[in-house]
Backbone as CSV, one residue per row, in Angstrom:
resi,resn,N_x,N_y,N_z,CA_x,CA_y,CA_z,C_x,C_y,C_z
1,SER,9.124,8.995,20.544,9.526,10.384,20.282,8.891,10.912,18.997
2,GLU,8.649,10.031,18.014,8.006,10.478,16.778,6.532,10.789,17.012
3,LEU,5.835,9.930,17.737,4.404,10.127,17.961,4.120,11.200,19.009
4,PHE,4.871,11.172,20.103,4.558,12.028,21.237,5.491,13.234,21.372
5,GLY,6.579,13.271,20.612,7.541,14.345,20.742,8.424,14.149,21.964
6,TYR,9.343,15.080,22.175,10.205,14.962,23.348,10.574,16.337,23.871
7,ALA,10.926,16.358,25.152,11.316,17.600,25.819,12.771,17.915,25.499
8,PRO,13.197,19.178,25.682,14.611,19.528,25.447,15.543,18.661,26.293
9,GLY,16.580,18.111,25.639,17.566,17.307,26.350,17.034,15.991,26.881
10,ALA,15.980,15.470,26.270,15.366,14.231,26.772,16.302,13.040,26.643
11,PHE,17.174,13.042,25.630,18.112,11.931,25.421,19.264,12.427,24.567
12,SER,20.291,11.611,24.467,21.473,11.996,23.674,21.081,12.207,22.219
13,GLY,21.496,13.315,21.672,21.179,13.616,20.277,19.865,14.347,20.089
14,ALA,19.129,14.571,21.170,17.855,15.283,21.071,18.088,16.746,20.737
15,LEU,17.141,17.338,20.017,17.240,18.756,19.688,17.158,19.586,20.967
16,ALA,17.912,20.661,21.007,17.974,21.493,22.212,16.618,22.102,22.550
17,LYS,15.803,22.343,21.527,14.485,22.951,21.760,13.380,21.907,21.932
18,GLY,13.753,20.622,21.877,12.718,19.594,21.923,12.063,19.428,20.556
19,LYS,11.027,18.630,20.511,10.398,18.351,19.217,8.922,18.022,19.392
20,LEU,8.099,18.545,18.479,6.682,18.183,18.444,6.530,16.758,17.933
21,GLY,5.598,16.036,18.507,5.257,14.714,17.983,4.113,14.812,16.991
22,PHE,3.842,13.719,16.300,2.791,13.720,15.284,1.421,14.042,15.875
23,PHE,1.173,13.591,17.113,-0.126,13.889,17.722,-0.318,15.393,17.891
24,GLU,0.707,16.084,18.366,0.580,17.525,18.543,0.517,18.243,17.197
25,MET,1.260,17.749,16.216,1.200,18.345,14.874,-0.211,18.233,14.294
26,ALA,-0.894,17.136,14.633,-2.217,16.871,14.057,-3.348,17.473,14.885
27,ASP,-3.023,18.264,15.898,-4.060,18.864,16.742,-5.077,19.616,15.886
28,LYS,-6.362,19.395,16.156,-7.493,19.949,15.399,-7.581,19.347,13.990
29,GLY,-6.863,18.262,13.762,-6.891,17.626,12.438,-6.938,16.113,12.548
30,THR,-6.326,15.439,11.587,-6.398,13.981,11.485,-5.003,13.372,11.462
31,LEU,-4.833,12.287,12.182,-3.584,11.518,12.178,-3.885,10.127,11.644
32,PHE,-3.182,9.736,10.566,-3.367,8.411,9.970,-2.250,7.487,10.438
33,LEU,-2.612,6.406,11.118,-1.645,5.431,11.605,-1.746,4.177,10.740
34,ASP,-0.778,4.004,9.867,-0.784,2.839,8.973,-0.151,1.646,9.677
35,GLU,-0.576,0.431,9.281,-0.041,-0.819,9.838,-0.108,-0.812,11.373
36,ILE,-1.268,-0.496,11.903,-1.441,-0.411,13.349,-1.190,-1.764,14.021
37,GLY,-1.371,-2.855,13.267,-1.159,-4.194,13.825,0.288,-4.503,14.141
38,GLU,1.230,-3.673,13.626,2.656,-3.895,13.880,3.141,-3.193,15.151
39,LEU,2.257,-2.445,15.798,2.669,-1.656,16.959,3.010,-2.561,18.145
40,PRO,4.186,-2.393,18.772,4.546,-3.205,19.945,3.557,-2.979,21.088
41,LEU,3.450,-3.961,21.965,2.473,-3.896,23.057,2.666,-2.666,23.939
42,LEU,3.920,-2.295,24.221,4.161,-1.127,25.057,3.601,0.133,24.409
43,MET,3.802,0.266,23.098,3.285,1.430,22.384,1.759,1.381,22.291
44,GLN,1.209,0.163,22.212,-0.252,0.033,22.191,-0.858,0.622,23.458
45,CYS,-0.205,0.351,24.594,-0.676,0.880,25.869,-0.660,2.407,25.868
46,LYS,0.407,2.998,25.361,0.522,4.461,25.322,-0.503,5.060,24.361
47,LEU,-0.729,4.385,23.222,-1.718,4.871,22.268,-3.120,4.835,22.876
48,LEU,-3.427,3.764,23.585,-4.729,3.649,24.235,-4.941,4.815,25.205
49,SER,-3.907,5.140,25.956,-3.996,6.243,26.909,-4.305,7.561,26.202
50,VAL,-3.661,7.788,25.054,-3.907,9.017,24.292,-5.345,9.057,23.791
51,LEU,-5.837,7.934,23.263,-7.193,7.895,22.719,-8.237,8.115,23.802
52,GLN,-7.985,7.592,24.985,-8.962,7.695,26.067,-8.927,9.075,26.730
53,ASP,-7.731,9.598,26.959,-7.602,10.844,27.719,-7.478,12.083,26.835
54,GLN,-7.234,11.883,25.530,-7.039,13.002,24.599,-5.939,13.952,25.084
55,GLU,-4.836,13.350,25.530,-3.683,14.146,25.919,-2.411,13.320,25.734
56,VAL,-1.308,14.019,25.501,-0.018,13.353,25.307,1.008,13.954,26.256
57,THR,1.986,13.136,26.583,3.116,13.597,27.385,4.385,13.334,26.593
58,ARG,5.144,14.377,26.335,6.364,14.219,25.551,7.379,13.363,26.315
59,VAL,8.224,12.686,25.570,9.299,11.900,26.179,10.199,12.836,26.980
60,GLY,10.477,12.460,28.230,11.327,13.280,29.077,10.603,14.408,29.769
61,SER,9.272,14.461,29.651,8.497,15.524,30.284,7.471,14.915,31.233
62,THR,6.981,15.700,32.158,5.920,15.245,33.070,4.634,16.028,32.844
63,GLN,4.665,16.926,31.879,3.498,17.780,31.625,2.658,17.200,30.493
64,ALA,1.395,16.898,30.776,0.472,16.397,29.764,-0.088,17.557,28.951
65,ARG,-0.281,17.341,27.662,-0.797,18.378,26.770,-2.085,17.885,26.125
66,LYS,-3.135,18.668,26.210,-4.419,18.302,25.632,-4.349,18.401,24.101
67,ILE,-4.958,17.435,23.430,-5.018,17.447,21.973,-6.428,17.092,21.524
68,ASP,-6.753,17.486,20.311,-8.040,17.140,19.699,-7.734,16.584,18.312
69,VAL,-7.602,15.276,18.242,-7.133,14.634,17.014,-8.090,13.519,16.596
70,ARG,-8.436,13.506,15.319,-9.162,12.364,14.744,-8.121,11.335,14.312
71,VAL,-8.260,10.095,14.782,-7.298,9.041,14.452,-7.936,8.053,13.473
72,ILE,-7.236,7.844,12.363,-7.616,6.801,11.402,-6.507,5.769,11.405
73,ALA,-6.856,4.521,11.677,-5.866,3.440,11.732,-6.161,2.412,10.644
74,ALA,-5.101,1.861,10.059,-5.264,0.868,8.999,-4.383,-0.335,9.281
75,THR,-4.817,-1.491,8.811,-4.033,-2.715,8.960,-4.486,-3.727,7.923
76,ASN,-3.575,-4.637,7.556,-3.968,-5.754,6.691,-4.052,-7.054,7.496
77,ARG,-3.972,-6.914,8.821,-4.067,-8.089,9.689,-5.488,-8.255,10.219
78,ASP,-5.785,-9.467,10.664,-7.039,-9.732,11.366,-6.791,-9.425,12.841
79,LEU,-7.131,-8.217,13.263,-6.791,-7.783,14.611,-7.503,-8.600,15.687
80,LEU,-8.704,-9.088,15.382,-9.412,-9.899,16.377,-8.651,-11.193,16.648
81,SER,-8.068,-11.776,15.595,-7.229,-12.969,15.790,-5.972,-12.619,16.563
82,GLU,-5.409,-11.432,16.297,-4.224,-10.977,17.030,-4.554,-10.793,18.515
83,VAL,-5.766,-10.331,18.803,-6.200,-10.205,20.197,-6.226,-11.570,20.856
84,GLY,-6.752,-12.564,20.134,-6.806,-13.922,20.665,-5.438,-14.507,20.929
85,ARG,-4.436,-14.107,20.122,-3.072,-14.606,20.302,-2.290,-13.784,21.329
86,GLY,-2.877,-12.706,21.786,-2.208,-11.884,22.787,-1.193,-10.906,22.233
87,THR,-1.192,-10.676,20.924,-0.239,-9.749,20.324,-0.839,-8.369,20.097
88,PHE,-2.158,-8.234,20.333,-2.810,-6.937,20.220,-3.791,-6.780,21.366
89,ARG,-3.741,-5.634,22.026,-4.562,-5.407,23.207,-6.043,-5.359,22.844
90,SER,-6.862,-6.078,23.610,-8.300,-6.095,23.334,-8.925,-4.729,23.602
91,ASP,-8.455,-4.025,24.657,-9.050,-2.717,24.954,-8.747,-1.704,23.853
92,LEU,-7.547,-1.772,23.280,-7.219,-0.878,22.170,-8.021,-1.248,20.934
93,TYR,-8.191,-2.548,20.698,-8.964,-3.015,19.543,-10.370,-2.441,19.581
94,TYR,-11.030,-2.554,20.707,-12.408,-2.071,20.791,-12.476,-0.549,20.850
95,ARG,-11.405,0.088,21.313,-11.369,1.551,21.312,-11.232,2.080,19.892
96,LEU,-10.477,1.369,19.059,-10.294,1.789,17.665,-11.503,1.446,16.799
97,ARG,-12.217,0.400,17.188,-13.305,-0.101,16.351,-14.573,0.738,16.551
98,VAL,-14.538,1.937,15.999,-15.677,2.848,16.123,-16.429,2.926,14.790
99,ALA,-15.781,3.421,13.780,-16.361,3.457,12.433,-15.423,2.658,11.530
100,VAL,-15.848,1.486,11.113,-14.953,0.541,10.428,-15.253,0.504,8.935
101,LEU,-14.208,0.643,8.142,-14.297,0.469,6.691,-13.463,-0.748,6.318
102,GLU,-14.083,-1.755,5.763,-13.359,-2.953,5.315,-13.193,-2.866,3.805
103,ILE,-11.947,-2.748,3.356,-11.658,-2.639,1.926,-11.279,-4.015,1.401
104,PRO,-12.059,-4.585,0.483,-11.737,-5.923,-0.043,-10.413,-5.925,-0.797
105,ALA,-9.839,-7.112,-0.932,-8.622,-7.262,-1.730,-8.896,-6.809,-3.160
106,LEU,-7.851,-6.380,-3.865,-8.010,-5.851,-5.215,-8.669,-6.857,-6.150
107,ARG,-8.342,-8.156,-5.966,-8.925,-9.180,-6.846,-10.438,-9.294,-6.669
108,SER,-10.949,-8.804,-5.523,-12.392,-8.873,-5.261,-13.137,-7.653,-5.776
109,ARG,-12.430,-6.686,-6.299,-13.062,-5.481,-6.861,-12.387,-5.156,-8.194
110,SER,-12.572,-6.058,-9.139,-11.879,-5.955,-10.425,-12.217,-4.666,-11.167
111,GLU,-13.382,-4.063,-10.848,-13.753,-2.826,-11.538,-12.816,-1.671,-11.182
112,ASP,-12.024,-1.829,-10.105,-11.086,-0.774,-9.706,-9.728,-0.911,-10.379
113,ILE,-9.442,-2.079,-10.969,-8.087,-2.354,-11.450,-7.670,-1.402,-12.564
114,ILE,-8.486,-1.273,-13.603,-8.108,-0.450,-14.753,-8.055,1.039,-14.402
115,PRO,-9.030,1.592,-13.661,-8.891,3.003,-13.253,-7.624,3.256,-12.435
116,LEU,-7.291,2.337,-11.517,-6.061,2.491,-10.740,-4.832,2.369,-11.641
117,ALA,-4.876,1.409,-12.568,-3.750,1.211,-13.490,-3.504,2.465,-14.323
118,HIS,-4.573,3.092,-14.814,-4.424,4.308,-15.608,-3.910,5.468,-14.757
119,HIS,-4.343,5.506,-13.499,-3.848,6.550,-12.591,-2.334,6.428,-12.413
120,PHE,-1.862,5.200,-12.143,-0.422,4.996,-11.949,0.345,5.175,-13.256
121,LEU,-0.277,4.803,-14.367,0.357,4.988,-15.675,0.614,6.479,-15.931
122,GLU,-0.390,7.312,-15.683,-0.226,8.751,-15.873,0.846,9.305,-14.935
123,LYS,0.829,8.820,-13.692,1.782,9.308,-12.688,3.219,9.037,-13.114
124,TYR,3.521,7.786,-13.499,4.905,7.425,-13.802,5.304,7.813,-15.220
125,ALA,4.350,7.864,-16.131,4.680,8.346,-17.476,5.117,9.811,-17.414
126,ALA,4.443,10.590,-16.555,4.833,11.990,-16.387,6.191,12.091,-15.697
127,ARG,6.421,11.245,-14.694,7.693,11.312,-13.958,8.866,10.999,-14.865
128,TYR,8.714,9.962,-15.736,9.828,9.545,-16.588,9.737,10.120,-18.002
129,ARG,8.795,11.059,-18.183,8.647,11.775,-19.456,8.491,10.819,-20.625
130,LYS,7.513,9.933,-20.481,7.216,8.979,-21.543,5.745,9.077,-21.927
131,SER,5.447,8.664,-23.137,4.065,8.589,-23.615,3.751,7.117,-23.852
132,THR,3.165,6.477,-22.854,2.976,5.029,-22.878,1.519,4.685,-22.620
133,VAL,1.024,3.678,-23.340,-0.340,3.176,-23.121,-0.294,1.657,-23.011
134,PHE,-1.381,1.081,-22.477,-1.504,-0.366,-22.377,-2.251,-0.904,-23.593
135,SER,-1.809,-2.047,-24.102,-2.584,-2.718,-25.142,-3.842,-3.307,-24.509
136,PRO,-4.894,-3.561,-25.305,-6.117,-4.177,-24.756,-5.842,-5.506,-24.053
137,LEU,-4.880,-6.303,-24.579,-4.564,-7.589,-23.950,-3.932,-7.405,-22.581
138,VAL,-3.120,-6.376,-22.439,-2.500,-6.103,-21.139,-3.572,-5.752,-20.116
139,GLU,-4.551,-4.962,-20.514,-5.625,-4.610,-19.584,-6.435,-5.843,-19.202
140,LYS,-6.672,-6.738,-20.170,-7.369,-7.987,-19.852,-6.560,-8.832,-18.874
141,ALA,-5.244,-8.872,-19.103,-4.368,-9.646,-18.221,-4.390,-9.080,-16.808
142,MET,-4.415,-7.755,-16.689,-4.473,-7.133,-15.371,-5.761,-7.498,-14.636
143,CYS,-6.856,-7.523,-15.370,-8.144,-7.878,-14.749,-8.194,-9.354,-14.371
144,ALA,-7.454,-10.206,-15.076,-7.474,-11.643,-14.800,-6.512,-12.050,-13.691
145,TYR,-5.545,-11.190,-13.388,-4.508,-11.524,-12.400,-5.066,-11.400,-10.979
146,ARG,-4.529,-12.199,-10.040,-5.053,-12.256,-8.661,-4.581,-11.098,-7.784
147,TRP,-3.485,-10.456,-8.101,-2.916,-9.339,-7.338,-2.758,-9.669,-5.858
148,PRO,-1.911,-10.650,-5.529,-1.704,-10.980,-4.104,-1.120,-9.825,-3.307
149,GLY,-0.408,-8.902,-3.973,0.162,-7.750,-3.280,-0.721,-6.523,-3.308
150,ASN,-1.959,-6.700,-3.837,-2.946,-5.625,-3.883,-2.437,-4.386,-4.614
151,VAL,-2.874,-3.195,-4.167,-2.602,-1.967,-4.924,-1.109,-1.655,-4.988
152,ARG,-0.362,-1.994,-3.917,1.083,-1.729,-3.945,1.743,-2.511,-5.081
153,GLU,1.331,-3.777,-5.259,1.904,-4.590,-6.337,1.554,-3.988,-7.690
154,LEU,0.312,-3.564,-7.856,-0.112,-2.952,-9.121,0.728,-1.719,-9.432
155,GLU,0.916,-0.867,-8.448,1.702,0.348,-8.664,3.146,0.022,-9.016
156,ASN,3.752,-0.925,-8.292,5.151,-1.269,-8.544,5.351,-1.875,-9.926
157,ILE,4.410,-2.731,-10.343,4.522,-3.352,-11.672,4.422,-2.295,-12.762
158,ILE,3.500,-1.358,-12.607,3.333,-0.321,-13.630,4.559,0.592,-13.679
159,GLN,5.111,0.926,-12.531,6.334,1.732,-12.518,7.454,0.995,-13.244
160,SER,7.571,-0.308,-12.980,8.597,-1.114,-13.646,8.383,-1.152,-15.157
161,LEU,7.130,-1.313,-15.587,6.825,-1.370,-17.021,7.198,-0.054,-17.708
162,ILE,6.905,1.057,-17.054,7.217,2.362,-17.637,8.728,2.531,-17.790
163,ILE,9.471,2.072,-16.793,10.926,2.221,-16.824,11.548,1.330,-17.893
164,ILE,11.076,0.074,-17.970,11.728,-0.922,-18.819,11.270,-0.856,-20.269
165,CYS,9.975,-0.626,-20.481,9.431,-0.692,-21.846,9.970,0.464,-22.686
166,ASP,10.533,0.142,-23.857,11.102,1.172,-24.734,10.188,1.478,-25.916
167,ARG,8.917,1.024,-25.805,7.935,1.326,-26.856,6.803,2.156,-26.261
168,ASP,5.959,2.671,-27.149,4.836,3.490,-26.685,3.682,2.641,-26.160
169,VAL,3.659,1.363,-26.544,2.556,0.476,-26.136,3.119,-0.694,-25.337
170,VAL,2.606,-0.897,-24.135,2.992,-2.049,-23.324,2.212,-3.257,-23.824
171,GLU,2.933,-4.310,-24.228,2.300,-5.509,-24.769,2.296,-6.624,-23.720
172,LEU,1.555,-7.690,-24.037,1.414,-8.818,-23.111,2.766,-9.401,-22.721
173,GLY,3.683,-9.484,-23.677,4.989,-10.061,-23.403,5.860,-9.227,-22.489
174,ASP,5.467,-7.972,-22.234,6.239,-7.114,-21.341,5.922,-7.364,-19.868
175,LEU,4.816,-8.057,-19.604,4.410,-8.303,-18.218,5.382,-9.255,-17.534
176,PRO,5.539,-9.146,-16.214,6.457,-10.043,-15.484,5.970,-11.483,-15.505
177,GLY,6.901,-12.405,-15.283,6.578,-13.830,-15.330,5.483,-14.233,-14.375
178,SER,5.421,-13.612,-13.202,4.385,-13.966,-12.229,2.991,-13.737,-12.787
179,MET,2.853,-12.735,-13.656,1.553,-12.477,-14.264,1.322,-13.362,-15.478
180,LEU,2.382,-13.614,-16.254,2.233,-14.423,-17.468,1.816,-15.851,-17.154
181,ASN,2.226,-16.374,-15.987,1.851,-17.730,-15.612,0.347,-17.920,-15.552
182,GLU,-0.386,-16.831,-15.320,-1.839,-16.916,-15.204,-2.549,-16.540,-16.502
183,GLN,-1.781,-16.304,-17.568,-2.386,-15.785,-18.781,-2.417,-16.793,-19.932
184,LYS,-2.241,-18.098,-19.664,-2.211,-19.076,-20.759,-3.480,-19.035,-21.616
185,PRO,-4.691,-19.088,-21.006,-5.897,-19.014,-21.837,-5.980,-17.708,-22.612
186,LEU,-5.571,-16.608,-21.985,-5.601,-15.317,-22.648,-4.666,-15.303,-23.849
187,MET,-3.500,-15.923,-23.694,-2.534,-15.970,-24.792,-3.069,-16.791,-25.953
188,LEU,-3.794,-17.884,-25.640,-4.363,-18.709,-26.696,-5.440,-17.941,-27.453
189,ASP,-6.277,-17.188,-26.701,-7.312,-16.388,-27.348,-6.692,-15.335,-28.250
190,ALA,-5.581,-14.756,-27.785,-4.932,-13.694,-28.540,-4.293,-14.218,-29.819
191,SER,-4.035,-15.530,-29.875,-3.357,-16.107,-31.038,-4.302,-16.360,-32.207
192,ALA,-5.597,-16.297,-31.941,-6.568,-16.618,-32.994,-6.403,-15.664,-34.174
193,GLY,-6.263,-16.225,-35.361,-6.187,-15.428,-36.585,-4.803,-14.893,-36.897
194,LYS,-3.805,-15.178,-36.059,-2.456,-14.687,-36.323,-1.664,-15.699,-37.131
195,PRO,-0.691,-15.249,-37.929,0.176,-16.184,-38.652,0.980,-17.030,-37.662
196,LEU,1.303,-18.267,-38.055,2.024,-19.180,-37.177,3.348,-18.590,-36.711
197,LYS,4.070,-17.940,-37.610,5.367,-17.359,-37.252,5.213,-16.334,-36.126
198,GLU,4.166,-15.521,-36.214,3.941,-14.486,-35.193,3.547,-15.121,-33.860
199,ILE,2.724,-16.187,-33.912,2.311,-16.877,-32.687,3.523,-17.471,-31.983
200,VAL,4.393,-18.168,-32.768,5.589,-18.794,-32.195,6.509,-17.736,-31.591
201,ALA,6.684,-16.619,-32.310,7.556,-15.544,-31.812,7.027,-14.975,-30.498
202,GLU,5.706,-14.824,-30.403,5.127,-14.275,-29.171,5.300,-15.239,-28.005
203,ILE,5.072,-16.536,-28.265,5.247,-17.543,-27.206,6.696,-17.578,-26.743
204,GLU,7.638,-17.535,-27.712,9.062,-17.527,-27.348,9.407,-16.305,-26.510
205,ARG,8.881,-15.162,-26.916,9.162,-13.930,-26.171,8.627,-14.033,-24.735
206,ASN,7.426,-14.580,-24.611,6.840,-14.715,-23.272,7.637,-15.685,-22.411
207,LEU,8.106,-16.772,-23.017,8.905,-17.747,-22.260,10.224,-17.131,-21.796
208,ILE,10.835,-16.324,-22.676,12.096,-15.661,-22.317,11.856,-14.671,-21.189
209,GLN,10.748,-13.889,-21.313,10.419,-12.936,-20.245,10.190,-13.659,-18.921
210,GLU,9.499,-14.790,-18.981,9.210,-15.548,-17.764,10.491,-16.089,-17.138
211,ALA,11.403,-16.572,-17.988,12.687,-17.090,-17.484,13.514,-15.966,-16.855
């Protein structure tokens, strides 16, 4: 009903006038389908029909409606492997595979980390009305981290830092424990030339943050 819409009175709770689906809303435009690999097999069949025939039929209706929609689909799964396991239709896979953009994991494009980090910093600093910047060590730590959760993880961590940090500068010790575990060499480099008391205090702070 969300993708294809529904006819008036198609089911209990349906709007009396029916409802447009996303395909009809996107007519003459673009529809972005995120996480296409999660689509159930029954829905995959219906999507394939739309892509091939360029028409949709609302739930509860028998009238097909012509549409002209550019479809962009995204997934973090290996769809070819899913085809081999029988969880993704091969005909839909090859129908979608027209112009393919493969975006590497964030750890494989480290040059994007700091620009993205600054983008999210500006976004959340404005939302929470704060004036916050990253220390040089924090930026180094971000570039050294593996980012298993990719851009979503980066955004969530920065939002958390903006909310929690009560200073204008985010320091190395403010980073979550998952990131600090990978920063031992960085922490040792940062200790060079510092008084022993300051080094011990920083290590203690990092251990407490990690705990």
